[in-house]
C-alpha positions as CSV (number, residue, x, y, z in Angstrom):
1,M,51.9,22.1,-41.7
2,L,48.4,20.8,-42.5
3,H,47.9,17.1,-43.4
4,Q,44.9,15.4,-44.9
5,R,44.1,11.8,-43.8
6,L,41.3,9.3,-43.3
7,S,40.4,7.8,-39.9
8,Q,37.7,5.7,-38.4
9,K,36.3,6.0,-34.9
10,M,33.2,4.7,-33.1
11,L,30.9,7.2,-31.4
12,Q,27.7,6.6,-29.4
13,K,25.3,9.5,-29.5
14,L,22.0,9.7,-27.6
15,S,19.0,11.0,-29.4
16,P,16.9,13.8,-27.8
17,Q,14.3,11.2,-26.9
18,Q,16.8,8.9,-25.1
19,I,18.1,11.9,-23.1
20,Q,14.5,12.8,-22.2
21,L,13.8,9.2,-21.1
22,M,17.0,9.1,-18.9
23,K,16.0,12.4,-17.2
24,L,12.4,11.1,-16.6
25,L,13.7,7.9,-15.1
26,Q,15.5,9.9,-12.4
27,V,12.4,11.8,-11.4
28,P,10.6,10.3,-8.4
29,T,6.8,10.1,-8.4
30,A,6.5,13.0,-6.0
31,N,8.1,15.3,-8.7
32,L,6.7,13.7,-11.8
33,E,3.4,15.6,-11.8
34,Q,5.3,18.9,-11.7
35,R,7.5,17.7,-14.6
36,I,4.4,16.9,-16.7
37,K,2.8,20.2,-15.9
38,E,5.9,22.0,-17.2
39,E,5.7,20.0,-20.4
40,L,2.0,20.8,-20.8
41,E,2.8,24.5,-20.4
42,I,5.5,24.6,-23.0
43,N,3.9,22.3,-25.6
44,P,0.3,23.2,-26.6
45,A,0.0,20.0,-28.7
46,L,0.1,18.0,-25.5
47,E,-2.9,17.8,-23.2
48,E,-4.4,15.6,-20.4
49,N,-6.7,12.9,-21.6
50,M,-10.0,13.3,-19.8
51,S,-11.9,10.6,-21.8
52,D,-12.2,6.9,-21.0
53,F,-9.4,4.6,-22.1
54,D,-9.7,2.1,-24.9
55,H,-8.1,-0.9,-23.3
56,D,-8.3,-3.0,-26.4
57,K,-5.5,-1.1,-28.0
58,E,-2.0,-2.6,-28.2
59,N,0.0,-1.9,-25.1
60,L,3.7,-1.2,-24.7
61,T,5.6,-4.3,-23.5
62,E,9.2,-3.9,-24.8
63,P,11.5,-0.9,-25.0
64,E,12.0,-1.7,-28.7
65,Q,8.3,-1.0,-29.5
66,I,8.9,2.7,-29.4
67,R,8.6,3.8,-33.0
68,D,11.8,4.0,-35.0
69,D,10.5,6.8,-37.1
70,E,10.1,9.0,-34.0
71,N,13.8,8.7,-33.2
72,E,14.6,10.8,-36.3
73,D,15.8,14.4,-35.7
74,Y,14.0,17.2,-37.4
75,D,16.2,20.0,-38.7
76,N,14.6,23.3,-37.8
77,D,16.9,25.2,-40.2
78,N,15.7,23.4,-43.4
79,N,14.9,25.6,-46.3
80,E,11.1,26.2,-46.5
81,D,10.9,25.3,-50.2
82,D,12.7,22.0,-49.6
83,F,10.2,21.3,-46.7
84,S,7.2,21.9,-48.9
85,D,8.5,19.4,-51.4
86,S,9.3,16.7,-48.8
87,L,6.3,16.9,-46.4
88,D,3.1,15.2,-47.4
89,V,0.8,16.5,-44.6
90,Q,-2.0,14.1,-45.5
91,E,0.3,11.1,-45.4
92,Y,1.7,12.3,-42.1
93,T,-1.7,12.7,-40.5
94,K,-3.0,9.4,-41.9
95,D,-1.4,7.1,-39.2
96,E,-0.2,9.5,-36.5
97,F,-3.2,11.0,-34.9
98,D,-4.4,8.0,-32.9
99,Y,-1.7,8.5,-30.3
100,D,-2.7,8.6,-26.7
101,S,-1.1,7.3,-23.5
102,D,-3.7,4.5,-23.2
103,S,-1.6,2.0,-21.3
104,S,-1.8,3.8,-18.0
105,E,-3.2,0.8,-16.1
106,D,-1.0,-1.9,-17.6
107,Y,1.1,-2.5,-14.6
108,R,-1.1,-1.4,-11.7
109,G,-3.4,-4.4,-11.4
110,K,-6.2,-2.2,-10.0
111,E,-7.2,1.4,-10.0
112,E,-5.3,3.5,-7.4
113,K,-6.3,6.8,-6.0
114,K,-4.4,9.7,-7.6
115,Q,-4.5,12.2,-4.9
116,T,-1.1,13.4,-3.8
117,P,-0.8,13.2,0.0
118,F,0.1,16.6,1.5
119,A,1.2,17.9,4.9
120,V,-0.7,20.5,6.8
121,G,1.1,22.4,9.5
122,K,2.9,25.6,10.5
123,S,6.5,25.8,9.4
124,F,9.4,26.4,11.8
125,H,10.1,29.9,10.3
126,D,6.4,30.8,10.4
127,Y,6.4,30.0,14.1
128,L,9.4,32.4,14.6
129,D,7.7,35.1,12.6
130,E,4.7,34.9,14.8
131,Q,6.8,35.5,17.9
132,L,8.6,38.3,16.2
133,S,5.3,40.1,15.4
134,L,4.6,40.2,19.2
135,L,7.7,42.3,20.0
136,D,7.7,46.1,20.3
137,L,10.5,46.9,17.8
138,D,11.2,50.0,15.7
139,N,11.6,49.6,11.9
140,Q,15.4,49.1,11.9
141,E,15.2,46.5,14.8
142,W,12.4,44.7,13.0
143,Q,14.4,44.5,9.8
144,I,17.5,43.1,11.6
145,A,15.4,40.5,13.4
146,D,13.7,39.5,10.2
147,Q,17.1,39.1,8.5
148,L,18.3,37.0,11.4
149,I,15.3,34.7,11.4
150,G,15.6,34.3,7.6
151,S,19.3,33.2,8.2
152,I,18.4,30.5,10.7
153,D,18.6,27.0,9.2
154,D,16.1,24.2,9.6
155,D,18.0,22.8,12.6
156,G,17.4,26.1,14.4
157,Y,21.0,27.4,14.1
158,L,22.4,30.7,12.9
159,R,25.5,29.5,11.0
160,R,26.3,32.9,9.3
161,D,28.7,35.3,10.8
162,L,27.2,38.4,12.2
163,E,29.6,40.5,10.1
164,A,28.1,38.8,6.9
165,I,24.6,39.6,8.1
166,V,25.6,43.3,8.6
167,D,26.8,43.3,5.0
168,D,23.5,41.6,3.8
169,L,21.5,44.3,5.5
170,A,23.6,47.1,3.9
171,F,23.4,45.6,0.3
172,Q,19.9,44.1,0.3
173,K,18.0,46.5,2.5
174,N,20.2,49.6,2.4
175,L,20.3,49.5,6.2
176,T,23.3,50.7,8.1
177,T,23.9,48.9,11.4
178,T,26.7,47.5,13.5
179,Q,27.7,44.0,14.7
180,E,26.9,44.9,18.3
181,E,23.3,46.0,17.4
182,V,22.7,42.7,15.4
183,E,24.0,40.7,18.4
184,E,21.7,42.6,20.7
185,I,18.7,41.6,18.5
186,L,20.0,38.0,18.3
187,R,19.9,37.8,22.2
188,T,16.2,38.8,21.9
189,I,15.7,35.9,19.5
190,H,17.4,33.6,21.9
191,R,14.4,34.1,24.2
192,F,12.1,32.7,21.5
193,D,10.6,29.2,21.6
194,P,11.8,26.5,21.1
195,A,14.6,27.1,23.5
196,G,18.0,27.2,21.9
197,V,16.9,28.7,18.6
198,G,19.3,31.1,16.9
199,A,22.4,29.6,18.6
200,R,25.6,29.7,16.6
201,N,26.9,26.3,17.7
202,L,25.9,23.3,19.8
203,Q,27.6,24.7,22.9
204,E,25.6,27.9,22.8
205,C,22.4,26.0,22.0
206,L,22.8,23.8,25.1
207,Q,23.8,26.8,27.2
208,I,20.7,28.8,26.2
209,Q,18.4,25.9,27.1
210,L,20.1,25.3,30.5
211,E,19.9,29.0,31.4
212,R,16.1,28.9,30.9
213,K,15.7,26.0,33.3
214,E,15.1,26.2,37.0
215,Q,18.6,26.5,38.5
216,S,18.8,23.3,40.6
217,V,22.1,21.8,41.6
218,A,22.1,19.4,38.7
219,V,21.3,22.2,36.2
220,K,24.1,24.4,37.6
221,T,26.6,21.6,37.3
222,A,25.4,20.9,33.8
223,L,25.8,24.6,32.9
224,E,29.3,24.6,34.3
225,I,30.2,21.5,32.2
226,I,28.9,23.2,29.0
227,N,30.6,26.5,29.8
228,S,34.0,25.4,30.9
229,Q,34.4,21.6,30.2
230,F,32.6,21.2,26.8
231,D,35.6,19.5,25.1
232,A,35.9,16.9,27.9
233,F,32.1,16.4,27.8
234,T,32.0,15.7,24.1
235,K,34.9,13.2,24.4
236,K,33.2,11.6,27.4
237,H,36.3,12.0,29.6
238,Y,34.2,11.5,32.8
239,D,37.2,11.1,35.1
240,K,38.5,14.5,34.0
241,L,35.1,16.1,34.6
242,I,34.8,14.7,38.1
243,K,38.3,16.0,38.9
244,A,37.9,19.4,37.3
245,L,34.5,20.1,38.9
246,N,35.3,18.5,42.2
247,I,32.1,16.4,42.2
248,N,31.3,12.7,42.7
249,E,30.1,10.2,40.1
250,E,26.4,10.4,41.2
251,Q,26.4,14.2,40.8
252,L,28.0,13.9,37.4
253,K,25.4,11.4,36.4
254,K,22.5,13.7,37.3
255,A,24.1,16.6,35.4
256,L,24.7,14.5,32.3
257,D,21.1,13.3,32.5
258,V,20.0,17.0,32.4
259,I,22.1,17.7,29.3
260,L,21.0,14.5,27.5
261,H,17.4,15.6,27.8
262,L,18.1,18.9,26.0
263,N,17.3,19.4,22.3
264,P,20.5,19.6,20.1
265,K,18.3,20.6,17.1
266,P,15.7,23.1,18.2
267,G,14.5,23.6,14.7
268,G,13.0,20.1,14.6
269,A,9.4,19.4,15.6
270,S,9.0,19.4,19.4
271,E,6.1,19.4,21.8
272,G,4.7,22.6,23.0
273,T,5.8,24.7,20.0
274,N,2.5,24.4,18.0
275,M,4.8,23.6,15.1
276,V,4.7,20.6,12.8
277,N,7.4,19.6,10.3
278,H,6.4,17.0,7.8
279,Q,8.4,15.0,5.3
280,T,6.0,13.2,2.9
281,I,7.3,10.2,1.0
282,I,5.2,9.1,-1.9
283,P,6.0,5.4,-2.7
284,D,6.7,4.8,-6.4
285,F,5.8,1.1,-6.0
286,T,3.6,-1.1,-3.8
287,V,4.4,-4.8,-3.2
288,E,1.4,-6.8,-2.0
289,N,1.5,-10.4,-0.6
290,N,-1.6,-12.3,-1.9
291,N,-1.4,-15.6,-0.1
292,G,2.3,-16.1,-0.9
293,E,2.1,-14.5,-4.4
294,L,3.9,-11.2,-4.6
295,E,2.3,-8.5,-6.8
296,V,4.1,-5.3,-7.9
297,L,1.9,-2.2,-8.4
298,L,3.0,1.1,-9.8
299,N,1.8,4.3,-8.2
300,G,-1.0,5.8,-10.3
301,K,1.0,9.0,-10.9
302,N,3.6,6.9,-12.8
303,A,1.0,6.5,-15.6
304,P,-0.4,10.0,-16.4
305,D,-3.2,10.2,-19.0
306,L,-1.8,12.3,-21.9
307,R,-2.8,12.7,-25.5
308,I,-2.2,14.9,-28.6
309,S,-4.5,17.9,-28.7
310,D,-7.5,17.5,-31.0
311,S,-7.2,21.2,-32.1
312,F,-3.6,20.5,-33.3
313,K,-4.8,17.5,-35.2
314,E,-7.5,19.5,-36.9
315,M,-5.1,22.3,-37.8
316,L,-2.6,20.0,-39.4
317,T,-5.4,18.2,-41.3
318,S,-6.8,21.5,-42.6
319,Y,-3.4,22.7,-43.8
320,G,-2.9,19.3,-45.5
321,K,-5.9,20.0,-47.8
322,G,-4.2,23.1,-49.2
323,A,-1.3,23.6,-51.6
324,M,0.8,25.4,-48.9
325,K,2.2,28.0,-51.3
326,D,2.1,30.7,-48.7
327,K,5.2,31.0,-46.6
328,K,3.3,31.6,-43.4
329,Q,1.3,28.5,-44.0
330,K,4.5,26.5,-44.4
331,E,5.9,28.0,-41.1
332,A,2.7,27.1,-39.4
333,V,2.9,23.5,-40.6
334,V,6.5,23.2,-39.4
335,F,5.5,24.5,-36.0
336,I,2.5,22.2,-35.6
337,K,4.4,19.2,-36.8
338,Q,7.3,19.8,-34.4
339,K,4.9,20.3,-31.5
340,I,3.1,17.1,-32.3
341,D,6.3,15.2,-32.7
342,S,7.5,16.6,-29.3
343,A,4.2,15.5,-27.7
344,K,4.5,12.0,-29.1
345,W,8.1,11.7,-27.9
346,F,7.0,12.8,-24.4
347,I,4.1,10.3,-24.3
348,D,6.4,7.5,-25.4
349,A,9.0,8.5,-22.8
350,I,6.3,8.3,-20.1
351,K,5.2,4.8,-21.4
352,Q,8.8,3.7,-21.5
353,R,9.4,5.1,-18.0
354,Q,6.4,3.1,-16.7
355,H,7.7,-0.1,-18.4
356,T,11.3,0.3,-17.2
357,L,10.2,1.0,-13.6
358,F,7.9,-2.0,-13.6
359,V,10.3,-4.6,-15.0
360,T,13.1,-3.3,-12.7
361,M,11.0,-3.5,-9.5
362,E,9.6,-6.9,-10.6
363,A,13.2,-8.2,-11.0
364,I,14.1,-6.9,-7.5
365,V,11.1,-8.6,-5.9
366,D,11.8,-11.9,-7.7
367,F,15.4,-11.7,-6.5
368,Q,14.5,-10.8,-2.9
369,K,11.4,-12.9,-2.7
370,E,12.2,-14.4,0.7
371,Y,12.6,-11.0,2.2
372,F,9.4,-9.6,0.7
373,L,7.5,-12.6,2.1
374,S,8.9,-12.4,5.6
375,G,10.3,-8.9,6.1
376,D,13.3,-10.4,7.8
377,E,16.4,-8.4,6.8
378,M,18.5,-11.5,7.4
379,K,16.8,-13.0,4.3
380,L,18.1,-10.2,2.0
381,R,20.4,-11.7,-0.6
382,P,23.5,-10.0,-1.8
383,M,22.4,-7.9,-4.8
384,I,24.1,-5.3,-6.9
385,L,23.0,-3.2,-9.9
386,K,24.7,-5.6,-12.3
387,D,22.5,-8.5,-11.1
388,I,19.3,-6.6,-11.9
389,A,20.7,-5.3,-15.2
390,E,21.4,-8.9,-16.3
391,I,17.9,-10.1,-15.4
392,T,16.1,-7.2,-17.1
393,G,18.5,-6.7,-20.0
394,L,18.7,-3.0,-19.1
395,D,22.0,-1.1,-18.8
396,I,23.5,-0.7,-15.3
397,S,23.2,3.0,-15.5
398,T,19.4,2.7,-16.3
399,V,18.9,0.4,-13.2
400,S,20.9,3.0,-11.1
401,R,18.5,5.8,-12.3
402,V,15.5,3.7,-11.4
403,A,16.9,2.9,-7.9
404,N,17.8,6.5,-7.2
405,S,15.2,8.5,-5.2
406,K,12.5,5.8,-5.6
407,Y,10.6,4.2,-2.7
408,C,8.6,1.0,-2.3
409,Q,5.7,0.4,0.1
410,T,5.6,-3.1,1.6
411,E,3.6,-4.6,4.5
412,F,6.7,-4.0,6.6
413,G,7.1,-0.3,5.9
414,V,8.3,2.1,3.2
415,F,11.8,1.6,2.0
416,S,14.2,3.2,-0.5
417,L,15.0,0.9,-3.4
418,K,18.7,1.2,-2.4
419,H,17.7,-0.6,0.8
420,F,17.4,-3.8,-1.2
421,F,20.9,-3.6,-2.7
422,S,24.0,-4.8,-0.8
423,E,27.3,-6.4,-1.5
424,G,28.1,-10.0,-0.7
425,L,30.4,-11.6,1.9
426,Q,31.5,-15.2,2.1
427,T,31.3,-17.1,5.4
428,E,33.8,-19.7,6.5
429,G,31.5,-22.3,5.1
430,G,31.7,-20.7,1.6
431,E,28.1,-19.4,1.8
432,E,27.5,-15.9,0.3
433,V,25.6,-13.6,2.6
434,S,24.6,-10.0,2.4
435,T,26.6,-7.3,4.2
436,R,23.3,-6.1,5.5
437,E,23.1,-9.4,7.5
438,V,26.5,-8.6,9.1
439,K,25.4,-5.1,9.9
440,K,22.3,-6.4,11.6
441,I,24.3,-8.7,13.8
442,L,26.7,-5.8,14.6
443,E,23.7,-3.6,15.6
444,E,22.4,-6.3,17.9
445,L,25.7,-6.8,19.6
446,I,26.0,-3.1,20.3
447,E,22.4,-2.8,21.5
448,A,23.0,-5.6,24.0
449,E,26.3,-4.3,25.3
450,N,26.9,-3.0,28.8
451,K,27.0,0.8,28.2
452,S,29.4,1.3,31.1
453,K,31.8,-0.9,29.2
454,P,31.0,-0.7,25.5
455,L,32.4,-3.3,23.1
456,S,35.5,-2.4,21.1
457,D,35.7,-3.0,17.4
458,E,38.3,-5.7,18.1
459,Y,35.9,-7.6,20.4
460,I,33.0,-7.3,17.8
461,T,35.3,-8.6,15.1
462,E,36.1,-11.7,17.3
463,Q,32.4,-12.3,17.9
464,L,31.6,-12.1,14.2
465,K,34.3,-14.6,13.4
466,K,32.9,-17.0,16.0
467,K,29.6,-16.8,14.1
468,G,31.4,-17.7,10.9
469,Y,31.8,-14.2,9.4
470,N,35.4,-13.8,8.3
471,I,35.7,-10.1,8.6
472,A,38.5,-7.6,9.4
473,R,38.5,-5.0,12.2
474,R,38.7,-2.1,9.7
475,T,35.6,-3.5,7.9
476,V,33.7,-3.6,11.3
477,A,34.7,0.0,11.8
478,K,33.4,0.9,8.3
479,Y,30.1,-0.8,8.8
480,R,29.7,0.8,12.2
481,E,30.3,4.3,10.7
482,Q,27.8,3.5,7.9
483,L,25.2,2.7,10.7
484,N,26.1,6.1,12.4
485,I,27.3,4.3,15.5
486,P,30.1,6.1,17.4
487,V,33.2,4.4,18.7
488,A,33.1,2.6,22.0
489,R,34.5,5.5,24.0
490,L,31.7,7.8,22.8
491,R,29.1,5.1,23.6
492,K,30.1,4.9,27.2
493,E,27.6,5.9,29.9
494,L,27.8,6.1,33.7
């Protein structure tokens, strides 16, 4: 049975502009240029500003300065006659045309170069393709080899089943083959450089590399370890290896030394491969120390020079002089106005992004001033997203978006913004210290340990407690795992 009743509820809705800003905040500087290019392509009313900036114009300083009237939604489905009555084009154009992103240098302090650094080099797969081109293969063999090389990941491993590759060849290239034929071609790829490429697992990767070495006694022993005692090797059961292979400790040590000098990831850059892999990080911020005064600079690409197209301004002005009785004229005005509004929203979002990034980074630098002056990780104070949100007046989610995928260049190196955040831990004296400080001490203890008798988590816990850090063994294990340090048994060396 249907009932009619009144009810009240509170809802929070984000405007399209706010959603656009949230998305832009997440974009790192390295990808911002591409995002702007996409907007320039879809919105003809937006264009790059090639003219000089008028720095006397008022600059954006607070988030609230974004115009309230631009947060209104425009209904594309309005009746055309209603629109002609409500829209005064001349009034609209009166105050809205002088709208450029003229605050591009507000937070930079000085002009920065705007060239994007790029990497020059031959990719890993290009290097494999070059070697493939040197082989004398028929058309079917070449297509199989090409499919195999395309299936090799960046680490140099073939992680797909050969049966799946047979199916791929049938569906994608209409090529009928067998698993045995594919495996035969794979063995040919195993002879490619770097050694170990195309292996299906770590054991096969090490085996391929050992088989290509000069077969000395140590290499033969190492090959036997990988072929028949791989499980005991990975678990570092050295006593079991000595007994199973009937060798002494010195012979085992030489064999392990051979294995440890192999490359577990042949897809990575290595000497002699004529192959260069680059990962370029473009810092979003630069923090400079000017005689004890810290200065925060934004990367130039955080402040692109955008404006509304002059041609769109002229078109809207010319339409405003007429009576707009023609339906096509009305449709044209609707289109132009919507594109201009969209361009203004995007320019405002870029300005707002610039302001939000700057105030957030400035708050982080002020909070961690001792660290930025010295570079000593022990000086990092406990800091969470809430701390910066309270200082800046921004929402925690906004601070999180700023910290995500952003990098800062300091005189001590380039760091992710997440590097400066850490939880707090109280010492026995009641002092609050960063968990990063505890991790640093943990690393130092493990680096200084006797590798033949590595320190257990229990012993490390006792040492930390002696230094005043009241911490549980399970917490030590958690920090050790976060630092990618294996357990004591796996750190053992002969």
